[in-house]
C-alpha positions as CSV (number, residue, x, y, z in Angstrom):
1,M,-68.5,174.9,68.5
2,D,-66.5,177.3,70.6
3,T,-66.1,175.9,74.1
4,I,-65.8,179.4,75.7
5,K,-68.9,180.7,73.9
6,F,-70.8,177.5,74.8
7,G,-69.8,177.7,78.4
8,K,-70.8,181.4,78.7
9,F,-74.2,180.7,77.1
10,I,-74.9,177.9,79.5
11,R,-74.0,180.2,82.5
12,D,-76.2,183.0,81.2
13,M,-79.2,180.7,80.6
14,R,-78.7,179.1,84.0
15,K,-78.8,182.4,85.7
16,E,-81.9,183.5,83.7
17,R,-83.6,180.4,85.1
18,G,-82.4,181.3,88.6
19,L,-80.5,178.0,89.0
20,T,-77.3,177.5,90.8
21,Q,-74.6,175.1,89.4
22,K,-75.6,172.6,92.1
23,Q,-79.3,172.8,91.2
24,L,-78.6,172.3,87.5
25,A,-76.2,169.4,88.3
26,D,-78.9,167.7,90.3
27,L,-81.4,168.1,87.5
28,L,-79.0,166.5,85.1
29,Y,-77.7,163.9,87.6
30,V,-74.1,165.1,87.3
31,S,-71.7,166.8,89.7
32,D,-71.5,170.6,90.1
33,K,-67.9,170.3,89.1
34,A,-69.0,169.0,85.7
35,V,-71.3,172.0,85.2
36,S,-68.4,174.3,86.3
37,K,-66.1,172.8,83.7
38,W,-68.8,173.3,80.9
39,E,-69.2,176.9,81.9
40,N,-65.4,177.5,82.0
41,G,-65.0,176.1,78.6
42,A,-62.9,173.2,79.8
43,C,-65.0,170.5,78.1
44,F,-68.4,169.7,76.5
45,P,-71.2,167.7,78.0
46,D,-72.0,164.3,76.7
47,I,-74.1,164.5,73.5
48,K,-76.8,162.3,75.1
49,M,-77.3,165.0,77.7
50,L,-77.9,168.0,75.3
51,D,-81.6,167.4,75.0
52,S,-82.1,167.4,78.8
53,L,-79.7,170.3,79.2
54,A,-81.6,172.4,76.7
55,E,-84.9,171.6,78.3
56,H,-83.8,172.7,81.8
57,L,-82.2,175.8,80.4
58,G,-85.4,176.7,78.5
59,V,-83.7,176.8,75.1
60,S,-83.8,174.7,72.0
61,I,-81.2,172.2,71.0
62,L,-80.3,174.5,68.1
63,E,-79.8,177.5,70.3
64,L,-77.7,175.4,72.7
65,M,-75.5,174.1,69.9
66,Q,-75.2,177.6,68.4
67,S,-74.6,179.0,71.9
68,E,-76.9,182.0,71.2
69,R,-80.6,183.0,71.2
70,V,-82.2,183.0,67.7
71,Q,-85.4,184.9,66.8
72,E,-86.5,182.2,64.4
73,P,-85.2,178.8,65.6
74,V,-85.9,177.3,62.2
75,I,-83.0,176.2,60.0
76,D,-82.7,174.1,57.0
77,R,-81.9,170.4,57.2
78,E,-78.4,170.7,55.9
79,E,-77.4,173.3,58.5
80,A,-78.9,171.3,61.3
81,E,-77.0,168.2,60.2
82,L,-73.8,170.2,60.2
83,V,-74.4,171.5,63.7
84,V,-75.2,168.1,65.0
85,R,-72.2,166.5,63.3
86,D,-70.0,169.2,64.7
87,T,-71.4,168.6,68.2
88,I,-70.9,164.8,67.9
89,I,-67.3,165.3,66.8
90,R,-66.6,167.7,69.6
91,S,-68.0,165.3,72.1
92,E,-66.0,162.4,70.8
93,E,-62.8,164.5,70.9
94,A,-63.6,165.4,74.5
95,E,-63.9,161.7,75.4
96,E,-60.7,160.9,73.6
97,Q,-58.9,163.8,75.4
98,K,-60.1,162.4,78.7
99,R,-58.7,159.0,77.9
100,Q,-55.4,160.4,76.7
101,L,-55.1,162.6,79.8
102,G,-55.7,159.5,82.0
103,K,-52.9,157.7,80.2
104,A,-50.6,160.8,80.6
105,R,-51.3,160.8,84.4
106,L,-50.4,157.2,84.7
107,L,-47.2,157.7,82.7
108,L,-46.3,160.7,84.8
109,L,-47.0,158.7,88.0
110,A,-44.7,155.9,86.7
111,S,-42.0,158.4,85.8
112,A,-42.2,160.1,89.2
113,C,-42.1,156.7,91.0
114,G,-39.0,155.8,89.0
115,L,-37.2,159.1,89.8
116,L,-38.2,158.9,93.5
117,Y,-36.8,155.3,93.6
118,L,-33.5,156.5,92.0
119,L,-33.3,159.4,94.4
120,W,-34.0,157.0,97.4
121,A,-31.4,154.5,96.2
122,G,-28.8,157.2,95.8
123,I,-29.4,158.8,99.2
124,R,-29.5,155.4,100.8
125,S,-26.3,154.4,99.2
126,L,-24.7,157.7,100.3
127,L,-25.9,157.3,103.9
128,L,-25.0,153.6,104.2
129,H,-21.6,154.1,102.7
130,G,-21.1,157.0,105.1
131,R,-21.7,154.6,108.0
132,G,-19.6,151.9,106.5
133,V,-22.6,149.6,106.0
134,P,-22.3,147.3,102.9
135,L,-25.1,148.0,100.5
136,P,-27.1,144.9,99.5
137,D,-27.4,144.4,95.8
138,A,-30.8,144.6,94.1
139,A,-30.8,140.8,93.5
140,S,-31.2,140.2,97.2
141,A,-33.6,143.2,97.6
142,L,-35.8,141.7,94.8
143,G,-35.6,138.2,96.1
144,G,-32.6,137.1,94.1
145,G,-34.2,137.3,90.7
146,W,-32.8,138.0,87.3
147,Y,-31.1,141.2,88.3
148,K,-27.4,141.0,89.3
149,D,-25.6,144.2,88.2
150,P,-26.6,147.4,90.1
151,V,-25.3,149.7,87.3
152,V,-27.5,148.0,84.7
153,F,-30.5,148.1,87.0
154,Y,-30.2,151.9,87.7
155,L,-29.6,152.6,84.0
156,W,-32.8,150.7,83.1
157,A,-34.8,152.4,85.9
158,G,-33.6,155.8,84.7
159,F,-34.3,154.9,81.0
160,L,-37.8,153.7,81.8
161,S,-38.6,156.8,84.0
162,A,-37.4,159.1,81.2
163,A,-39.4,157.1,78.6
164,C,-42.6,157.4,80.7
165,G,-42.0,161.1,81.2
166,I,-41.4,161.7,77.5
167,A,-44.5,159.7,76.5
168,A,-46.6,161.7,79.0
169,F,-45.4,165.0,77.6
170,W,-46.1,163.8,74.1
171,L,-49.7,163.0,75.0
172,L,-50.2,166.3,76.7
173,W,-48.7,168.1,73.7
174,K,-50.9,166.1,71.4
175,N,-54.0,167.1,73.4
176,E,-52.9,170.8,73.4
177,R,-52.6,170.8,77.2
178,I,-49.1,172.3,77.1
179,R,-49.2,174.0,73.7
180,E,-48.8,177.3,75.5
181,V,-45.2,176.4,76.2
182,K,-43.0,178.4,73.8
183,I,-39.6,176.9,74.1
184,G,-38.8,177.5,70.4
185,R,-39.3,181.2,70.6
186,H,-36.5,181.5,73.2
187,K,-33.8,179.3,71.7
188,I,-30.8,181.1,73.2
189,K,-32.3,181.2,76.7
190,S,-33.4,177.6,76.4
191,T,-29.9,176.5,75.3
192,L,-28.3,178.4,78.2
193,T,-30.6,176.7,80.6
194,I,-29.7,173.3,79.3
195,L,-26.0,174.0,79.3
196,M,-26.2,175.3,82.9
197,D,-27.9,172.0,83.9
198,I,-25.3,170.0,82.2
199,L,-22.6,171.9,84.0
200,V,-24.2,171.5,87.4
201,V,-24.7,167.7,86.8
202,L,-21.1,167.4,85.9
203,L,-20.0,169.2,89.0
204,L,-22.3,167.1,91.3
205,H,-21.3,163.9,89.6
206,T,-17.6,164.8,90.1
207,Y,-18.4,165.5,93.8
208,L,-20.2,162.2,94.3
209,S,-17.7,160.2,92.2
210,N,-15.0,161.6,94.5
211,I,-16.8,160.2,97.5
212,A,-17.3,156.9,95.7
213,N,-13.7,156.7,94.7
214,N,-12.5,157.4,98.2
215,E,-14.9,154.8,99.6
216,R,-13.7,152.3,97.0
217,Q,-10.1,153.0,98.0
218,L,-11.1,152.4,101.6
219,L,-12.7,149.1,100.8
220,T,-9.8,147.9,98.7
221,L,-7.2,149.2,101.2
222,P,-6.7,145.8,102.8
223,E,-5.5,144.5,99.4
224,A,-3.3,147.5,98.8
225,I,-1.8,147.6,102.3
226,P,-2.1,144.1,103.9
227,V,-1.9,143.9,107.6
228,N,0.3,141.1,108.9
229,A,0.4,139.9,112.5
230,Y,2.5,137.4,114.4
231,I,2.8,136.1,117.9
232,T,6.0,137.0,119.8
233,T,7.6,136.8,123.2
234,P,6.5,139.6,125.6
235,D,9.5,141.8,124.7
236,G,8.9,141.2,121.0
237,N,12.4,139.9,120.4
238,R,11.5,136.5,119.1
239,Q,8.6,135.2,116.9
240,A,9.9,131.7,116.4
241,G,11.4,129.1,118.6
242,I,8.9,130.1,121.3
243,F,6.1,128.4,123.2
244,I,2.6,129.4,122.0
245,P,-0.2,127.7,124.1
246,D,-2.7,125.5,122.3
247,R,-5.7,127.7,123.4
248,I,-4.1,130.6,121.5
249,V,-3.5,128.4,118.4
250,Q,-7.1,127.3,118.5
251,G,-8.4,130.8,119.0
252,V,-6.4,132.0,115.9
253,L,-7.8,129.0,113.9
254,D,-11.4,129.9,114.8
255,S,-11.0,133.7,114.2
256,E,-13.0,135.1,111.2
257,Y,-10.4,137.9,110.9
258,V,-7.5,135.6,110.1
259,E,-6.3,134.4,106.7
260,N,-3.1,133.1,105.2
261,L,-2.3,131.4,108.5
262,H,1.1,130.0,109.0
263,L,1.5,127.4,111.8
264,N,4.8,125.8,112.8
265,V,6.0,123.4,115.4
266,R,9.6,122.1,115.7
267,L,10.7,118.6,116.7
268,K,13.8,116.4,116.9
269,A,13.7,113.0,115.4
270,G,15.8,109.9,114.6
271,L,15.3,107.1,112.2
272,D,13.7,103.9,113.5
273,R,14.2,103.6,117.2
274,V,16.2,106.0,119.4
275,I,17.3,104.6,122.8
276,P,17.6,107.2,125.5
277,G,21.2,108.0,126.0
278,Q,22.0,107.4,122.3
279,W,21.4,111.1,121.4
280,E,23.7,111.0,118.5
281,N,20.9,109.1,116.6
282,L,18.4,112.0,117.3
283,N,20.0,114.0,114.5
284,L,17.0,115.1,112.3
285,Y,15.0,118.3,112.5
286,L,11.3,118.1,111.9
287,A,9.2,121.1,111.0
288,G,5.4,120.5,111.5
289,A,3.7,123.1,109.3
290,N,0.3,123.7,107.8
291,C,1.8,125.0,104.5
292,L,5.1,125.2,102.7
293,E,5.8,128.8,103.5
294,A,5.1,128.3,107.2
295,A,8.0,125.8,107.3
296,V,10.4,127.3,104.9
297,R,10.2,131.0,103.8
298,D,9.7,131.6,100.1
299,L,9.3,127.8,99.4
300,E,6.8,127.3,96.6
301,E,5.0,124.2,95.5
302,T,7.0,124.1,92.2
303,D,10.2,123.8,94.2
304,V,9.1,120.3,95.4
305,V,9.4,117.1,93.4
306,W,6.1,115.4,94.2
307,N,5.0,111.8,94.1
308,A,2.1,111.1,91.7
309,G,-1.1,112.6,93.0
310,E,0.5,114.6,95.8
311,D,0.7,118.3,96.5
312,S,1.1,120.8,99.3
313,S,-2.4,120.3,100.6
314,L,-1.1,117.2,102.5
315,L,0.4,119.6,105.1
316,Q,-3.1,120.8,106.0
317,G,-4.4,117.3,106.8
318,T,-3.4,114.6,109.3
319,A,-2.2,111.9,106.9
320,A,1.2,110.4,107.8
321,K,3.1,111.8,104.8
322,C,6.2,113.9,104.7
323,I,8.5,116.0,102.5
324,V,12.2,115.2,103.0
325,S,15.3,117.1,102.0
326,K,17.0,116.0,98.8
327,E,20.3,115.5,100.7
328,L,18.6,113.1,103.2
329,L,16.8,111.3,100.3
330,E,20.0,110.7,98.4
331,E,22.0,109.8,101.6
332,N,19.6,107.0,102.6
333,G,18.8,105.9,99.0
334,W,15.0,106.6,99.5
335,K,12.5,106.9,96.7
336,L,9.2,108.7,96.4
337,G,6.5,106.6,98.0
338,D,8.9,104.8,100.4
339,Q,7.9,104.6,104.0
340,I,10.2,105.7,106.8
341,T,9.9,105.3,110.6
342,L,10.7,108.4,112.7
343,C,11.1,108.4,116.4
344,Q,9.9,111.9,117.3
345,Y,10.9,114.0,120.4
346,Y,9.3,117.2,121.5
347,Y,10.9,120.2,123.2
348,Y,9.8,121.3,126.7
349,R,10.9,123.6,129.6
350,Q,11.1,123.0,133.3
351,N,8.9,126.1,133.9
352,E,7.4,129.0,132.0
353,K,10.2,131.4,133.0
354,S,13.0,129.0,131.9
355,T,14.8,129.4,128.6
356,E,16.6,126.0,128.8
357,L,15.2,123.4,126.5
358,F,14.8,119.6,127.1
359,A,13.6,116.8,124.8
360,D,11.3,113.8,125.6
361,P,9.8,111.1,123.3
362,L,6.6,112.0,121.7
363,E,5.6,109.2,119.3
364,T,7.1,106.9,116.7
365,T,5.3,107.3,113.4
366,V,5.7,105.7,110.0
367,Y,5.6,108.3,107.2
368,E,5.2,107.9,103.4
369,I,7.6,110.1,101.4
370,A,5.3,112.3,99.3
371,G,8.0,114.6,98.0
372,Y,11.5,116.0,98.3
373,V,13.1,119.4,98.0
374,D,16.5,121.0,98.1
375,L,16.2,122.9,101.4
376,G,19.7,124.3,101.3
377,T,22.0,124.6,104.3
378,S,20.5,127.5,106.4
379,I,16.8,128.1,106.0
380,S,14.6,130.3,108.2
381,V,11.9,128.1,109.7
382,G,8.8,129.9,111.0
383,G,10.6,133.1,111.7
384,N,14.0,134.1,113.0
385,V,15.5,130.8,114.1
386,N,17.9,129.5,111.5
387,V,18.0,125.7,111.3
388,T,18.2,123.2,108.5
389,P,14.9,121.3,108.4
390,D,15.4,117.8,107.2
391,I,11.7,116.7,107.1
392,L,8.4,118.6,106.8
393,V,5.3,116.9,108.2
394,P,1.7,118.1,108.7
395,F,1.2,120.5,111.6
396,H,-2.2,119.0,112.8
397,L,-0.7,115.5,112.7
398,I,1.9,116.5,115.3
399,R,-0.8,118.4,117.3
400,E,-3.0,115.2,117.4
401,A,0.1,113.2,118.6
402,Y,0.5,115.7,121.6
403,R,-3.2,115.1,122.5
404,R,-3.0,111.4,122.2
405,Q,0.0,111.4,124.6
406,E,-1.8,113.9,126.8
407,I,1.1,116.3,126.5
408,P,0.4,120.1,126.6
409,F,0.8,121.4,123.0
410,Y,2.8,124.5,122.1
411,A,3.3,125.9,118.6
412,D,6.7,127.2,117.7
413,A,5.5,130.1,115.4
414,V,2.2,131.6,114.4
415,S,1.8,134.3,111.8
416,F,-1.1,135.4,109.6
417,R,-2.7,138.2,107.6
418,L,-5.9,140.0,108.6
419,S,-8.9,139.2,106.3
420,D,-11.0,142.2,107.4
421,T,-8.7,145.0,108.3
422,L,-11.6,147.5,108.3
423,N,-12.6,145.8,111.6
424,L,-9.2,146.0,113.1
425,N,-10.5,147.0,116.5
426,A,-12.8,144.0,116.7
427,F,-9.9,141.7,115.8
428,K,-7.7,143.2,118.5
429,Q,-10.5,142.8,121.1
430,E,-10.8,139.1,120.1
431,M,-7.1,138.6,120.4
432,K,-7.1,140.3,123.8
433,A,-9.8,137.9,125.0
434,L,-7.4,135.0,124.0
435,G,-4.8,136.4,126.5
436,L,-2.5,138.0,123.9
437,Q,-1.0,141.3,125.0
438,N,0.8,144.1,123.1
439,R,4.5,143.6,122.9
440,N,6.6,145.7,125.3
441,P,10.3,146.1,124.5
442,L,10.8,147.5,128.1
443,T,9.3,144.5,129.9
444,E,11.3,142.5,132.3
445,D,9.8,139.2,131.0
446,H,12.4,137.8,128.6
447,S,10.9,134.3,128.6
448,L,10.0,132.1,125.6
449,N,6.3,132.5,126.2
450,G,4.4,133.3,123.0
451,T,1.9,135.6,124.7
452,A,2.3,138.9,122.8
453,L,0.9,140.0,119.5
454,T,2.6,142.3,117.0
455,V,0.4,143.8,114.3
456,N,2.0,145.8,111.4
457,D,-0.9,148.1,111.0
458,A,0.7,151.6,111.3
459,A,0.6,152.3,107.5
460,F,-2.9,150.9,107.1
461,I,-4.3,153.0,110.0
462,D,-2.7,156.2,108.8
463,T,-4.0,155.7,105.2
464,A,-7.5,154.6,106.4
465,N,-7.8,157.6,108.8
466,H,-6.8,159.9,106.0
467,L,-9.4,158.5,103.6
468,R,-12.1,158.6,106.3
469,Q,-11.2,162.3,107.1
470,V,-11.5,163.1,103.4
471,I,-14.8,161.3,103.0
472,D,-16.2,163.0,106.1
473,A,-15.0,166.4,105.0
474,V,-16.5,166.0,101.5
475,R,-19.8,164.7,103.0
476,A,-20.1,167.7,105.3
477,F,-20.1,169.9,102.3
478,F,-23.1,168.1,100.7
479,P,-26.0,170.2,102.2
480,F,-24.1,173.4,101.3
481,L,-23.7,172.1,97.7
482,L,-27.4,171.4,97.4
483,T,-28.1,174.9,98.6
484,L,-25.8,176.2,96.0
485,I,-27.7,174.3,93.3
486,V,-31.0,175.8,94.5
487,G,-29.4,179.2,94.4
488,A,-28.0,178.6,91.0
489,G,-31.4,177.6,89.7
490,Y,-33.0,180.7,91.2
491,L,-30.4,183.2,89.9
492,V,-30.1,181.7,86.4
493,T,-33.8,181.5,85.9
494,L,-34.4,185.0,87.3
495,L,-31.8,186.4,84.9
496,L,-33.0,184.5,81.8
497,L,-36.7,185.0,82.4
498,N,-36.5,188.6,83.6
499,S,-36.9,189.8,80.0
500,R,-40.2,187.8,79.7
501,K,-42.1,189.8,82.3
502,K,-44.2,191.4,79.6
503,E,-45.0,187.9,78.2
504,A,-46.2,186.9,81.7
505,A,-48.2,190.1,82.1
506,L,-49.9,189.6,78.7
507,L,-51.0,186.1,79.7
508,R,-52.3,187.5,83.0
509,S,-54.1,190.3,81.1
510,I,-56.1,187.9,78.9
511,G,-57.6,186.2,81.9
512,L,-55.1,183.5,82.9
513,G,-54.6,183.3,86.6
514,R,-51.2,183.4,88.3
515,W,-51.2,179.6,88.9
516,R,-52.0,178.9,85.3
517,C,-49.2,181.2,84.2
518,F,-46.9,179.5,86.7
519,R,-47.7,176.1,85.2
520,I,-46.9,177.4,81.7
521,F,-43.5,178.7,82.6
522,F,-42.8,175.8,85.0
523,T,-43.6,173.2,82.3
524,E,-41.3,175.0,79.9
525,Q,-38.4,175.0,82.4
526,L,-39.1,171.5,83.4
527,L,-38.6,170.2,79.9
528,L,-35.4,172.1,79.6
529,V,-34.1,170.9,83.0
530,V,-34.9,167.3,82.3
531,S,-33.2,167.6,78.9
532,G,-30.1,169.1,80.5
533,V,-30.0,166.6,83.4
534,V,-30.3,163.6,81.0
535,L,-27.6,165.0,78.7
536,G,-25.4,165.9,81.7
537,N,-25.8,162.4,83.2
538,V,-24.9,160.7,79.9
539,L,-21.9,163.0,79.5
540,S,-20.8,162.4,83.1
541,V,-21.0,158.7,82.8
542,L,-19.0,158.8,79.5
543,L,-16.3,161.0,81.0
544,Q,-16.1,159.8,84.6
545,G,-17.6,156.4,84.6
546,N,-20.9,155.0,86.0
547,Y,-21.2,154.8,89.8
548,G,-24.7,153.2,89.8
549,A,-26.7,154.8,92.6
550,D,-24.3,157.8,92.8
551,S,-24.8,158.5,89.1
552,A,-28.6,158.3,89.5
553,L,-28.5,160.5,92.6
554,S,-26.5,163.2,90.9
555,G,-29.1,163.6,88.1
556,C,-32.1,163.4,90.4
557,L,-30.7,165.9,92.9
558,V,-29.7,168.4,90.3
559,G,-33.2,168.2,88.7
560,I,-35.0,168.6,92.1
561,C,-32.8,171.3,93.6
562,Y,-32.5,173.2,90.3
563,M,-36.3,173.1,89.8
564,L,-36.9,174.3,93.3
565,G,-34.8,177.4,92.7
566,N,-36.4,177.7,89.3
567,S,-39.9,177.6,90.8
568,L,-39.0,180.3,93.3
569,A,-37.7,182.6,90.5
570,I,-40.8,182.0,88.3
571,W,-43.1,182.8,91.2
572,K,-41.1,186.0,92.0
573,I,-41.5,187.1,88.3
574,L,-45.2,186.4,88.4
575,K,-45.7,188.5,91.5
576,V,-45.0,191.7,89.5
577,S,-48.2,193.5,88.8
578,V,-49.6,193.4,85.3
579,M,-49.6,197.1,84.7
580,E,-46.0,197.5,86.1
581,A,-44.8,194.8,83.7
582,L,-46.6,196.1,80.6
583,F,-45.4,199.7,81.0
584,E,-41.8,198.8,82.2
585,T,-39.2,200.4,80.0
């Protein structure tokens, strides 16, 4: 049965009976839209409804199935069986088409949701990176499940979206819903469209990868250009052998912006008991340090001969253990593990402006020799004061001794590296709150007070500012680039489809509406653009690397913007009158 002929017959018979579509629908207990679809040849009614439909139209079932009036509605048995069988087959095909179309809609919806997610993820990544906000990984976004790698997640999301889209188009093609698409008849134009999409995807991927690379350089800049800081005197001339208050030491210890911290305090000491006045027995230099390098520059753990089970971590604790010079060890006949008694004296001043130093007893402590090292004859301890340290002891052990004796504690040298240089301003505000000021070479304060901070951040700031300017400049071009893609889609489509005006006019002349013609051309172009975008994305990833959300964003944006320009061009072509297109030379 011919659906068009069948629908026209129903319409004619309905009008003969003086029924509207709504009235006929009420009689059959269906919607007026269902009647409209029958009359337009879009589908057949259910076979169970044919008897009632024939009755209300005043025709026989045979006339209804043959879609024409017959003078003698008597046919032989075989012909009747063929007509009925054909009607049943048509009805079953219509039901199957309906189910397949439902599946196609679900697949298209899933594909659209996947593409929208990738677009959202890409734009969100672009915006958050632009504001310097770290982007949470999908594992945290999904509740910390199986997913860990954002690149793998975006690849799977893109693959599933493409698979759903391909499956939907296959179902539509199988049900002859898009058979009017004639890609194969225009191979050269189709190939050019795909190549154009590949080129645009490559360009946009290059653009987005440039942003991603600059952002990655900005994030890795602290490793490439570490920012070191140290506390100095107000004029900046000394960074060791100075007096740094305990509140500043504690503030630096508590700061989240500080890493690789070097703390040092210097003492005088003598073996066993030193009687005041017998200063010749106070002949040892102690360096209280929290790590080897804080005490002796360039000193490494492998340079020390350790007692069994000992290492440099002892300097971070408060155990009474020490590292002695090899010369002192040999001179006194000591061995690793021996215990020695040190009478310790601390340095102090009469007032904060004085530069003259005095020494008073601090505490007598029994130390276990945990290691020894050849310290040489002139080693830089904690900065720019050249002394020969005889013994290294834990920094916090000495600090606790000051507190037990209720003596104000002052560190001799403090230096460190910034852990989060991208928040340099926040770090400086924190240090300012501790009472540290910028060093001033022109100041009249030449005391030993450790109240100034020197930060070697000039190179880092210059490089970071340059990268931010590049990122901002490139981002500012982004809307213009999307406009260019829309324009490219419009112009390329207009040029390639301009020669197909007659084809569009012919479709219009046989009764297809402008919207139906638009769908035919749009579907054709959509298939080509999706193919070009997928190939372009694969090629971009192979040539330039995968940037996760940025790679997904480049493909989605090209597809959306190009199809927008494409749609405008198709609509413009279809606005040409049928007669003008047919007779155009």
